DRENVEXSE-318716 format. One line per 2 residues: number of its first residue (from 1); for each residue x, y, z of N, C-alpha, C. Coordinates in nm, 3 decimals, padded with zeros to 5 digits. Layout:
// DRENVEXSE-318716
NUM	X,Y,Z,X,Y,Z,X,Y,Z  ...
// end
This chain:
// DRENVEXSE-318716
1	11.987,00.508,07.606,12.051,00.629,07.660,12.168,00.669,07.571  12.139,00.691,07.444,12.239,00.733,07.345,12.354,00.634,07.333
3	12.320,00.512,07.296,12.424,00.413,07.267,12.429,00.379,07.118  12.366,00.460,07.036,12.375,00.448,06.891,12.383,00.587,06.831
5	12.471,00.605,06.732,12.486,00.734,06.664,12.497,00.711,06.514  12.484,00.820,06.437,12.509,00.808,06.294,12.579,00.933,06.242
7	12.657,00.911,06.135,12.726,01.019,06.063,12.699,00.992,05.915  12.614,01.075,05.853,12.575,01.049,05.715,12.659,01.130,05.616
9	12.789,01.133,05.641,12.882,01.202,05.552,13.014,01.127,05.553  13.102,01.167,05.465,13.236,01.110,05.465,13.315,01.168,05.582
11	13.427,01.104,05.614,13.513,01.155,05.721,13.565,01.294,05.684  13.605,01.315,05.559,13.656,01.446,05.517,13.550,01.554,05.535
13	13.426,01.525,05.498,13.318,01.623,05.513,13.294,01.656,05.660  13.301,01.554,05.745,13.281,01.576,05.888,13.391,01.665,05.944
15	13.515,01.636,05.909,13.628,01.714,05.958,13.622,01.859,05.910  13.582,01.878,05.785,13.574,02.015,05.731,13.472,02.100,05.804
17	13.373,02.038,05.863,13.271,02.115,05.935,13.327,02.175,06.064  13.421,02.105,06.126,13.480,02.152,06.251,13.615,02.218,06.219
19	13.609,02.335,06.162,13.727,02.401,06.106,13.831,02.442,06.209  13.793,02.450,06.336,13.887,02.493,06.440,13.983,02.382,06.480
21	13.956,02.259,06.439,14.037,02.144,06.482,14.129,02.095,06.371  14.252,02.061,06.408,14.346,02.000,06.314,14.296,01.859,06.277
23	14.336,01.811,06.161,14.290,01.678,06.115,14.340,01.567,06.206  14.463,01.576,06.254,14.516,01.470,06.339,14.538,01.340,06.264
25	14.558,01.233,06.339,14.588,01.102,06.278,14.461,01.016,06.278  14.372,01.046,06.184,14.246,00.973,06.176,14.224,00.910,06.038
27	14.326,00.911,05.954,14.309,00.858,05.819,14.269,00.711,05.817  14.301,00.639,05.921,14.263,00.498,05.928,14.113,00.476,05.936
29	14.036,00.585,05.954,13.890,00.572,05.964,13.819,00.609,05.834  13.893,00.643,05.731,13.833,00.690,05.606,13.726,00.596,05.553
31	13.752,00.466,05.558,13.660,00.371,05.496,13.544,00.332,05.589  13.534,00.396,05.704,13.426,00.362,05.798,13.312,00.463,05.795
33	13.319,00.559,05.704,13.215,00.661,05.695,13.168,00.674,05.550  13.039,00.706,05.530,12.935,00.730,05.631,12.911,00.607,05.720
35	12.865,00.632,05.841,12.832,00.525,05.935,12.690,00.551,05.986  12.599,00.462,05.948,12.458,00.485,05.977,12.407,00.416,06.102
37	12.487,00.332,06.161,12.442,00.261,06.280,12.563,00.234,06.370  12.617,00.341,06.426,12.735,00.329,06.510,12.700,00.296,06.653
39	12.779,00.212,06.714,12.751,00.168,06.850,12.880,00.157,06.930  12.872,00.139,07.062,12.993,00.129,07.146,13.085,00.015,07.104
41	13.211,00.030,07.147,13.320,-00.063,07.120,13.368,-00.056,06.975  13.329,00.051,06.904,13.387,00.082,06.774,13.476,00.205,06.790
43	13.561,00.229,06.690,13.652,00.344,06.694,13.590,00.461,06.618  13.600,00.581,06.678,13.540,00.701,06.623,13.641,00.816,06.623
45	13.618,00.918,06.540,13.699,01.039,06.550,13.640,01.131,06.657  13.720,01.172,06.752,13.677,01.268,06.852,13.770,01.389,06.845
47	13.730,01.499,06.909,13.814,01.618,06.912,13.863,01.639,07.054  13.994,01.651,07.069,14.055,01.670,07.200,14.139,01.798,07.199
49	14.178,01.843,07.315,14.272,01.953,07.327,14.409,01.893,07.352  14.496,01.902,07.253,14.627,01.838,07.259,14.726,01.929,07.329
51	14.761,01.895,07.452,14.853,01.976,07.530,14.993,01.979,07.473  15.025,01.888,07.383,15.159,01.885,07.325,15.177,01.991,07.218
53	15.064,02.042,07.167,15.072,02.145,07.064,15.097,02.280,07.129  15.185,02.361,07.073,15.223,02.486,07.135,15.146,02.606,07.082
55	15.104,02.600,06.957,15.033,02.715,06.903,14.885,02.705,06.935  14.822,02.818,06.965,14.680,02.818,06.999,14.597,02.760,06.886
57	14.633,02.790,06.762,14.555,02.745,06.647,14.559,02.594,06.631  14.656,02.528,06.689,14.671,02.383,06.669,14.633,02.302,06.793
59	14.576,02.365,06.892,14.551,02.294,07.017,14.437,02.194,07.010  14.337,02.222,06.926,14.226,02.127,06.911,14.255,02.037,06.792
61	14.240,01.907,06.812,14.274,01.814,06.704,14.185,01.691,06.707  14.161,01.635,06.590,14.089,01.508,06.581,14.182,01.395,06.624
63	14.125,01.295,06.688,14.201,01.177,06.730,14.109,01.055,06.722  14.166,00.938,06.701,14.088,00.815,06.700,14.072,00.765,06.843
65	13.951,00.719,06.876,13.926,00.672,07.012,13.819,00.563,07.012  13.832,00.472,07.106,13.736,00.363,07.124,13.622,00.409,07.212
67	13.498,00.386,07.166,13.381,00.424,07.247,13.359,00.319,07.355  13.428,00.336,07.466,13.423,00.239,07.576,13.515,00.292,07.685
69	13.463,00.370,07.778,13.547,00.443,07.871,13.621,00.350,07.967  13.754,00.357,07.962,13.838,00.270,08.045,13.952,00.352,08.104
71	13.935,00.407,08.224,14.045,00.482,08.286,14.159,00.389,08.326  14.276,00.445,08.342,14.395,00.365,08.372,14.382,00.293,08.506
73	14.300,00.348,08.597,14.287,00.288,08.731,14.180,00.180,08.736  14.112,00.154,08.625,14.000,00.060,08.628,14.048,-00.083,08.651
75	13.979,-00.152,08.739,14.010,-00.293,08.765,13.947,-00.380,08.658  14.006,-00.496,08.628,13.953,-00.584,08.524,13.808,-00.624,08.548
77	13.765,-00.631,08.675,13.629,-00.674,08.706,13.525,-00.564,08.684  13.570,-00.439,08.666,13.477,-00.329,08.649,13.430,-00.319,08.504
79	13.303,-00.280,08.491,13.245,-00.264,08.358,13.284,-00.128,08.300  13.317,-00.125,08.170,13.353,-00.001,08.103,13.228,00.064,08.046
81	13.188,00.181,08.094,13.065,00.245,08.045,13.086,00.315,07.912  12.980,00.320,07.832,12.982,00.396,07.707,12.913,00.531,07.725
83	12.824,00.540,07.824,12.760,00.667,07.858,12.770,00.686,08.009  12.780,00.813,08.049,12.797,00.846,08.192,12.703,00.961,08.226
85	12.630,00.949,08.335,12.543,01.057,08.379,12.627,01.176,08.423  12.585,01.296,08.383,12.663,01.415,08.416,12.645,01.458,08.561
87	12.533,01.422,08.621,12.507,01.464,08.758,12.611,01.406,08.854  12.679,01.493,08.927,12.777,01.450,09.026,12.910,01.407,08.969
89	12.933,01.428,08.841,13.057,01.379,08.781,13.181,01.448,08.839  13.166,01.574,08.879,13.282,01.648,08.933,13.328,01.593,09.068
91	13.240,01.516,09.135,13.276,01.460,09.265,13.301,01.310,09.259  13.284,01.250,09.142,13.300,01.107,09.127,13.448,01.073,09.106
93	13.506,01.000,09.198,13.651,00.974,09.192,13.691,00.893,09.069  13.598,00.817,09.013,13.628,00.734,08.896,13.635,00.818,08.769
95	13.546,00.921,08.759,13.537,00.998,08.637,13.592,01.141,08.648  13.612,01.189,08.770,13.653,01.328,08.790,13.783,01.365,08.718
97	13.890,01.284,08.722,14.014,01.325,08.654,13.994,01.352,08.505  13.920,01.266,08.436,13.897,01.287,08.293,13.806,01.407,08.270
99	13.706,01.424,08.356,13.615,01.538,08.341,13.689,01.670,08.359  13.781,01.675,08.451,13.852,01.800,08.479,13.958,01.834,08.375
101	14.020,01.733,08.315,14.136,01.761,08.229,14.134,01.696,08.092  14.039,01.605,08.064,14.042,01.534,07.936,13.903,01.527,07.874
103	13.837,01.642,07.869,13.707,01.646,07.804,13.725,01.642,07.651  13.623,01.596,07.581,13.633,01.583,07.436,13.498,01.614,07.372
105	13.501,01.632,07.241,13.382,01.648,07.159,13.366,01.524,07.073  13.243,01.476,07.058,13.215,01.362,06.973,13.128,01.411,06.857
107	13.188,01.432,06.738,13.111,01.484,06.624,13.020,01.378,06.563  12.894,01.412,06.543,12.795,01.323,06.481,12.700,01.407,06.397
109	12.615,01.339,06.320,12.504,01.411,06.257,12.371,01.368,06.317  12.374,01.270,06.405,12.253,01.231,06.474,12.276,01.114,06.567
111	12.173,01.082,06.645,12.179,00.966,06.734,12.041,00.902,06.738  12.034,00.785,06.798,11.909,00.711,06.807,11.868,00.694,06.953
113	11.737,00.687,06.971,11.685,00.654,07.104,11.557,00.575,07.086  11.529,00.490,07.182,11.408,00.408,07.179,11.307,00.461,07.279
115	11.180,00.456,07.239,11.072,00.494,07.330,11.060,00.387,07.438  11.087,00.426,07.561,11.082,00.329,07.672,10.984,00.372,07.781
117	10.915,00.484,07.763,10.841,00.543,07.875,10.720,00.462,07.918  10.643,00.406,07.825,10.520,00.338,07.863,10.544,00.195,07.910
119	10.630,00.123,07.843,10.648,-00.019,07.875,10.770,-00.047,07.962  10.863,00.048,07.968,10.987,00.024,08.041,11.086,-00.056,07.960
121	11.047,-00.095,07.839,11.135,-00.170,07.749,11.152,-00.093,07.618  11.259,-00.122,07.545,11.282,-00.056,07.417,11.174,-00.097,07.317
123	11.106,00.002,07.261,11.004,-00.029,07.162,11.038,00.041,07.031  10.967,00.150,06.999,10.989,00.218,06.872,11.117,00.301,06.874
125	11.210,00.278,06.778,11.331,00.360,06.772,11.306,00.491,06.696  11.381,00.594,06.736,11.374,00.725,06.671,11.515,00.772,06.637
127	11.526,00.843,06.526,11.649,00.913,06.491,11.633,01.058,06.536  11.739,01.115,06.590,11.736,01.253,06.640,11.853,01.329,06.579
129	11.827,01.448,06.529,11.931,01.529,06.465,11.897,01.677,06.483  11.976,01.763,06.423,11.949,01.905,06.425,11.852,01.940,06.311
131	11.770,02.041,06.331,11.676,02.082,06.227,11.749,02.130,06.102  11.868,02.190,06.120,11.943,02.237,06.004,12.022,02.125,05.936
133	12.014,02.002,05.991,12.077,01.882,05.936,12.229,01.888,05.935  12.288,01.981,06.008,12.434,01.993,06.014,12.491,01.905,06.124
135	12.619,01.868,06.114,12.683,01.794,06.223,12.686,01.877,06.351  12.693,01.808,06.463,12.701,01.874,06.593,12.790,01.789,06.683
137	12.815,01.836,06.804,12.907,01.765,06.893,12.841,01.728,07.025  12.857,01.603,07.063,12.818,01.556,07.196,12.933,01.581,07.292
139	12.900,01.606,07.417,13.003,01.627,07.519,13.049,01.491,07.571  13.181,01.476,07.582,13.235,01.350,07.631,13.357,01.371,07.717
141	13.404,01.263,07.776,13.531,01.262,07.848,13.615,01.149,07.790  13.746,01.167,07.790,13.833,01.065,07.730,13.945,01.025,07.826
143	14.003,00.912,07.797,14.113,00.858,07.877,14.209,00.783,07.784  14.323,00.748,07.837,14.415,00.658,07.769,14.442,00.541,07.861
145	14.406,00.422,07.814,14.422,00.300,07.894,14.533,00.215,07.831  14.623,00.169,07.915,14.733,00.086,07.866,14.694,-00.061,07.869
147	14.686,-00.118,07.749,14.657,-00.261,07.735,14.773,-00.341,07.793  14.745,-00.461,07.849,14.854,-00.544,07.903,14.968,-00.567,07.804
149	14.941,-00.558,07.675,15.046,-00.578,07.575,15.136,-00.455,07.562  15.099,-00.346,07.632,15.181,-00.225,07.627,15.131,-00.120,07.530
151	15.018,-00.144,07.464,14.961,-00.050,07.369,14.869,00.048,07.443  14.884,00.178,07.415,14.795,00.279,07.474,14.671,00.293,07.386
153	14.554,00.283,07.449,14.428,00.291,07.376,14.348,00.412,07.426  14.330,00.511,07.339,14.246,00.625,07.374,14.100,00.581,07.369
155	14.022,00.622,07.466,13.882,00.582,07.473,13.797,00.698,07.523  13.666,00.684,07.515,13.579,00.793,07.556,13.441,00.743,07.595
157	13.365,00.830,07.660,13.225,00.805,07.691,13.146,00.932,07.664  13.018,00.916,07.632,12.927,01.028,07.611,12.861,01.063,07.745
159	12.849,01.192,07.774,12.780,01.236,07.895,12.632,01.257,07.865  12.547,01.220,07.960,12.403,01.237,07.944,12.347,01.327,08.053
161	12.230,01.386,08.023,12.164,01.477,08.117,12.013,01.450,08.112  11.938,01.531,08.184,11.792,01.522,08.179,11.745,01.557,08.037
163	11.628,01.509,07.995,11.582,01.534,07.858,11.521,01.672,07.841  11.524,01.723,07.718,11.445,01.843,07.688,11.301,01.801,07.658
165	11.216,01.897,07.621,11.074,01.866,07.603,11.051,01.763,07.492  11.129,01.771,07.386,11.112,01.676,07.276,11.155,01.536,07.316
167	11.273,01.525,07.377,11.324,01.394,07.416,11.241,01.332,07.528  11.180,01.415,07.612,11.103,01.364,07.725,10.980,01.285,07.680
169	10.939,01.299,07.555,10.824,01.222,07.506,10.859,01.077,07.478  10.991,01.045,07.473,11.030,00.906,07.445,11.128,00.849,07.547
171	11.200,00.935,07.620,11.304,00.882,07.710,11.329,00.980,07.824  11.387,00.929,07.933,11.413,01.015,08.049,11.556,01.069,08.054
173	11.634,01.044,07.948,11.771,01.098,07.939,11.799,01.140,07.795  11.903,01.221,07.777,11.951,01.256,07.644,12.100,01.287,07.654
175	12.174,01.279,07.544,12.316,01.316,07.550,12.331,01.466,07.571  12.439,01.506,07.634,12.471,01.649,07.646,12.520,01.695,07.509
177	12.447,01.789,07.449,12.483,01.846,07.320,12.532,01.988,07.345  12.644,02.022,07.286,12.704,02.153,07.311,12.676,02.250,07.197
179	12.653,02.376,07.232,12.643,02.483,07.132,12.782,02.507,07.072  12.787,02.549,06.948,12.915,02.571,06.880,13.004,02.669,06.955
181	12.943,02.774,07.010,13.026,02.874,07.080,13.073,02.826,07.216  13.036,02.704,07.255,13.084,02.646,07.380,13.190,02.538,07.358
183	13.220,02.506,07.232,13.318,02.400,07.206,13.453,02.432,07.269  13.500,02.553,07.248,13.632,02.589,07.299,13.636,02.582,07.451
185	13.531,02.628,07.514,13.528,02.624,07.661,13.526,02.481,07.713  13.451,02.394,07.646,13.445,02.253,07.689,13.582,02.188,07.680
187	13.661,02.226,07.582,13.793,02.168,07.564,13.901,02.240,07.645  13.865,02.347,07.711,13.962,02.430,07.784,14.005,02.364,07.915
189	14.105,02.419,07.983,14.150,02.364,08.112,14.057,02.395,08.228  13.950,02.469,08.206,13.855,02.499,08.314,13.813,02.369,08.381
191	13.826,02.356,08.514,13.805,02.227,08.578,13.660,02.180,08.588  13.564,02.273,08.587,13.426,02.228,08.609,13.326,02.320,08.538
193	13.312,02.307,08.405,13.213,02.387,08.332,13.072,02.330,08.347  13.026,02.320,08.471,12.902,02.248,08.502,12.780,02.309,08.435
195	12.782,02.439,08.408,12.664,02.503,08.349,12.639,02.459,08.205  12.737,02.393,08.143,12.718,02.342,08.007,12.648,02.207,08.005
197	12.637,02.144,08.120,12.578,02.010,08.129,12.428,02.021,08.147  12.359,02.053,08.039,12.214,02.079,08.045,12.149,02.037,07.913
199	12.017,02.023,07.912,11.948,01.983,07.789,11.965,02.088,07.679  11.983,02.040,07.558,11.992,02.128,07.441,11.851,02.173,07.402
201	11.835,02.295,07.349,11.701,02.344,07.315,11.627,02.254,07.216  11.508,02.211,07.253,11.429,02.123,07.167,11.391,02.192,07.036
203	11.377,02.323,07.036,11.336,02.396,06.916,11.437,02.384,06.803  11.562,02.349,06.836,11.667,02.337,06.734,11.684,02.194,06.684
205	11.605,02.101,06.738,11.623,01.960,06.708,11.500,01.901,06.638  11.519,01.785,06.578,11.408,01.712,06.517,11.423,01.564,06.546
207	11.314,01.492,06.545,11.318,01.346,06.563,11.216,01.283,06.469  11.243,01.160,06.429,11.151,01.089,06.342,11.164,00.939,06.367
209	11.054,00.865,06.354,11.059,00.720,06.377,11.133,00.648,06.265  11.208,00.545,06.299,11.280,00.463,06.201,11.244,00.317,06.223
211	11.278,00.234,06.126,11.243,00.092,06.130,11.318,00.020,06.242  11.256,-00.085,06.294,11.316,-00.163,06.403,11.436,-00.244,06.358
213	11.462,-00.248,06.229,11.583,-00.316,06.181,11.708,-00.251,06.238  11.696,-00.129,06.291,11.805,-00.062,06.361,11.855,-00.149,06.476
215	11.765,-00.227,06.537,11.802,-00.308,06.652,11.914,-00.406,06.621  11.928,-00.443,06.496,12.034,-00.535,06.452,12.159,-00.453,06.423
217	12.261,-00.466,06.509,12.379,-00.383,06.490,12.461,-00.423,06.367  12.420,-00.528,06.297,12.487,-00.566,06.172,12.435,-00.482,06.055
219	12.320,-00.418,06.074,12.261,-00.338,05.967,12.323,-00.198,05.971  12.377,-00.153,05.858,12.440,-00.023,05.856,12.423,00.052,05.725
221	12.312,00.027,05.654,12.288,00.093,05.526,12.212,00.224,05.547  12.207,00.312,05.445,12.141,00.443,05.459,11.994,00.435,05.499
223	11.925,00.325,05.465,11.783,00.312,05.498,11.759,00.309,05.649  11.865,00.283,05.724,11.853,00.281,05.871,11.794,00.411,05.924
225	11.833,00.524,05.862,11.787,00.654,05.914,11.666,00.708,05.840  11.606,00.628,05.751,11.488,00.673,05.677,11.366,00.678,05.768
227	11.286,00.782,05.752,11.164,00.795,05.834,11.059,00.694,05.790  10.983,00.642,05.887,10.873,00.551,05.857,10.746,00.607,05.918
229	10.631,00.549,05.881,10.504,00.584,05.943,10.479,00.484,06.055  10.440,00.536,06.170,10.408,00.449,06.284,10.259,00.428,06.286
231	10.219,00.300,06.281,10.076,00.268,06.280,10.036,00.198,06.408
// end
């Protein structure tokens, strides 16, 4: 359910694509890109609406965040999710505050999903991206959790929805992907942009099978996203 992503460009190239957002303090991630096999509990650049900025042009900014959603009210015994179903999120007391006021964009060039429909288990992995091969943004929510040591840790989760026709051939969920002209609205103070939480058009996307070596999260070379023939 979208727990692996890839960015096949440098951090600078990724940031330049999202021209509406300030660079922010993300230089510490320079040596982590390209990233061909990204997974939860790693740090990523996300785009947030920084309320501390006063000028409209500077309100959207890149920030470093841990892919592991941990709200400040979370008890130690609770599990931190990396993906969250969008259905009912506006009424969920655990996720509603972040959804209403701390939505974010997660820039990627693609994600991975495994075919689970026939066996109920992960089998053949697929890479999924845009047909134009350009970066795009997943919809997410973010929080700041205070570590017992007193350090504030920004974190996030990806929202998922029902699959489009293409994704439905391999899985029953997909990440919420936003159209470019909806980025500003997603980051806005609007409390419940529920109509944006829907499957992205399959006609604009592509998928291809990749080698099962993806299953090893230690593997992170460019061959991870290379297409293979399924026999």
